[in-house]
C-alpha atoms as one frame of an Amber mdcrd trajectory, in Angstrom:
protein
 -77.166  87.988 -30.891 -73.664  90.119 -31.645 -74.243  89.047 -35.158 -77.736
  90.228 -35.129 -77.067  93.463 -33.550 -74.007  93.762 -36.346 -76.382  93.253
 -39.171 -78.910  95.801 -37.963 -76.283  98.397 -37.210 -75.168  98.146 -40.938
 -78.804  98.251 -41.860 -80.068 101.405 -40.159 -76.550 103.044 -40.811 -77.257
 102.810 -44.584 -80.953 103.662 -44.254 -80.217 106.807 -42.304 -77.465 108.225
 -44.704 -80.225 107.463 -47.471 -82.875 109.481 -45.476 -80.751 112.110 -44.781
 -79.946 112.074 -48.514 -83.095 112.500 -49.625 -84.033 115.344 -46.835 -81.144
 117.384 -48.281 -78.020 118.914 -47.219 -80.444 121.508 -44.628 -80.502 118.525
 -42.373 -76.894 118.560 -41.990 -75.577 121.807 -42.075 -76.995 124.363 -39.230
 -79.506 122.695 -37.521 -82.719 124.592 -36.655 -85.043 123.345 -33.740 -87.159
 121.137 -35.857 -84.260 119.953 -37.505 -82.249 119.033 -34.361 -85.636 116.917
 -33.177 -86.210 115.462 -36.389 -82.275 114.065 -36.142 -82.358 113.003 -32.248
 -85.593 111.200 -32.894 -84.751 109.297 -35.710 -81.501 108.279 -34.157 -83.516
 107.076 -31.236 -85.620 105.175 -33.638 -82.782 103.457 -35.149 -81.335 102.525
 -31.829 -84.248 100.563 -30.353 -84.312  97.885 -32.978 -80.658  97.852 -33.118
 -80.468  96.842 -29.302 -83.453  94.636 -29.357 -82.921  91.838 -31.531 -86.316
  90.530 -31.192 -87.922  93.556 -32.502 -88.423  93.441 -36.259 -86.426  95.773
 -38.491 -89.806  97.341 -39.717 -90.394  98.358 -36.466 -87.850 101.270 -36.771
 -87.517 101.386 -40.530 -91.170 102.263 -40.817 -91.148 105.303 -38.231 -88.029
 106.827 -39.720 -89.503 106.604 -43.346 -92.580 108.326 -41.667 -90.671 110.960
 -40.642 -88.740 111.854 -43.713 -92.141 111.932 -45.615 -93.423 114.481 -42.787
 -90.264 116.621 -42.911 -90.503 116.538 -46.898 -93.918 117.457 -46.900 -93.394
 120.286 -44.302 -90.486 121.561 -46.347 -92.542 121.710 -49.528 -95.445 123.557
 -47.459 -92.885 126.102 -45.959 -91.277 126.781 -49.364 -95.020 127.578 -50.746
 -96.127 129.320 -47.768 -94.612 132.165 -45.463 -96.724 131.579 -42.423 -96.141
 128.028 -42.419 -92.244 128.894 -42.687 -92.435 131.317 -39.448 -94.535 128.859
 -37.609 -92.089 125.703 -38.145 -88.743 127.448 -38.531 -89.622 131.012 -36.679
 -88.121 133.935 -37.942 -84.812 135.936 -37.947 -84.618 138.856 -35.148 -82.368
 141.825 -35.052 -80.609 142.090 -31.822 -78.217 144.946 -32.851 -79.091 148.168
 -34.840 -76.916 151.062 -35.580 -74.439 149.839 -33.307 -76.636 149.475 -30.115
 -78.376 146.183 -28.794 -82.335 145.940 -29.136 -83.164 145.076 -25.725 -86.970
 144.168 -26.074 -86.148 141.736 -29.224 -83.040 140.216 -27.086 -85.484 139.307
 -24.244 -88.084 137.959 -26.690 -85.397 135.455 -28.326 -83.533 135.029 -24.634
 -80.356 136.125 -25.966 -78.184 137.379 -23.439 -75.531 140.363 -24.165 -72.746
 138.033 -23.044 -74.075 135.548 -25.749 -74.344 138.474 -28.472 -70.576 139.313
 -27.484 -69.263 135.878 -27.730 -70.514 135.460 -31.261 -69.373 139.011 -32.281
 -65.794 138.056 -30.999 -66.168 134.780 -33.206 -66.976 137.031 -36.123 -64.200
 139.442 -35.731 -66.010 141.915 -34.179 -64.561 142.912 -30.454 -66.469 146.439
 -30.302 -70.141 146.514 -30.559 -69.999 150.360 -32.254 -68.545 148.613 -35.362
 -71.694 146.631 -36.291 -74.613 148.110 -38.356 -77.020 145.219 -37.812 -76.600
 141.949 -36.270 -79.087 139.379 -36.950 -80.011 136.171 -35.070 -80.636 133.699
 -37.675 -83.293 130.685 -37.281 -80.511 128.424 -36.865 -78.988 130.269 -33.896
 -76.269 131.654 -35.714 -75.350 135.596 -35.657 -75.241 137.067 -38.764 -72.943
 140.291 -38.406 -73.232 143.549 -41.169 -70.343 146.011 -39.955 -70.517 149.707
 -40.918 -69.273 151.260 -43.416 -66.202 152.442 -42.247 -65.414 149.231 -40.297
 -65.443 147.146 -43.199 -62.160 146.042 -44.901 -60.870 147.583 -47.871 -62.078
 146.111 -51.026 -60.758 146.234 -54.524 -63.650 148.143 -55.767 -63.284 150.847
 -52.918 -59.562 151.436 -54.233 -60.914 151.059 -57.880 -58.594 148.183 -58.725
 -59.193 146.050 -61.431 -59.919 142.731 -60.607 -59.737 139.117 -62.473 -62.327
 136.020 -62.344 -61.818 133.988 -59.662 -63.641 130.757 -59.830 -63.804 127.249
 -58.688 -60.590 125.177 -59.052 -61.085 121.892 -59.826 -59.676 118.842 -58.861
 -58.069 116.603 -61.478 -56.470 113.840 -59.386 -57.034 112.892 -56.192 -54.633
 110.156 -54.380 -54.033 108.988 -57.329 -57.493 108.653 -58.882 -58.094 111.019
 -62.031 -61.336 112.939 -61.766 -62.822 112.397 -65.406 -65.776 114.689 -65.116
 -63.988 117.436 -63.729 -61.757 116.928 -67.101 -64.487 117.044 -69.356 -65.921
 120.444 -67.385 -62.634 121.988 -68.155 -62.607 120.696 -72.001 -59.506 118.730
 -71.046 -58.696 115.198 -71.705 -56.133 112.304 -70.165 -53.818 112.970 -72.952
 -53.165 116.638 -71.797 -52.864 115.527 -68.056 -50.490 112.551 -68.614 -48.455
 115.275 -70.762 -48.773 117.857 -67.852 -47.403 115.432 -65.467 -44.487 114.201
 -67.626 -43.205 117.775 -67.815 -43.032 117.604 -63.758 -41.323 113.959 -64.257
 -44.300 112.160 -63.123 -44.669 109.228 -65.341 -47.692 107.685 -63.725 -51.036
 109.422 -62.368 -51.211 106.933 -59.519 -48.397 108.436 -57.896 -50.042 112.062
 -57.452 -51.307 112.809 -54.622 -53.112 115.932 -55.960 -53.370 117.766 -59.003
 -55.631 120.895 -59.216 -56.515 123.222 -61.755 -57.199 127.119 -61.093 -59.269
 129.355 -62.891 -56.056 130.844 -64.386 -54.908 127.497 -66.347 -52.489 126.743
 -63.646 -51.898 123.103 -62.792 -50.662 122.380 -59.079 -49.219 119.047 -58.577
 -48.306 117.275 -55.443 -46.533 113.892 -55.758 -47.622 111.064 -52.725 -43.929
 111.431 -51.646 -43.862 115.070 -50.846 -40.125 116.032 -51.729 -41.295 118.504
 -54.716 -44.144 121.030 -55.232 -44.909 122.293 -58.957 -46.883 125.322 -60.245
 -46.702 125.929 -63.551 -48.738 127.665 -66.770
């Protein structure tokens, strides 16, 4: 019985991972009500056949696959039809406008002043008068747009020139070379080995991480954290 439960747990673990991957990142990120319902339902459906060895595995797998197909169909429908999207996911609500609460909208979504102030503090705003608009998104997250006078200074406000800053590429992680990133950067293993030798490292397996930024600087941290290097 214990062995059967062990095997069933492994099966549904990987089965749910595959299902969630197929359903997309939205199911894993901020959960809207329908996403939360789907996640809880799938967990319950997987738990029943795991706990009951007499129940066929298909008794749990088929309902989970059905929910996956239904969710994919509804997601496609919501992409093509705004009415369905609002019906399934709801619509954002403006609860603060021009530095003032919108009481009627807050009553409609049952969102209290205390909850609004809490989320404003989390966003870094202690004073409601600094907020131009605050929108309660469909997943319960509060998006805050501050007034222009309360926004942090940006380089464009001071008319300062800036350089392009893209995404750094990890080239080595825990001794493993990420060849896809090397190819995307137009580099090869020979270049990487040469750079490591400049830092006194003979084997890439001795590197905890090596990251190339958009300025062409290679950051290298050995597995033994005794030295940190930054060299162009």
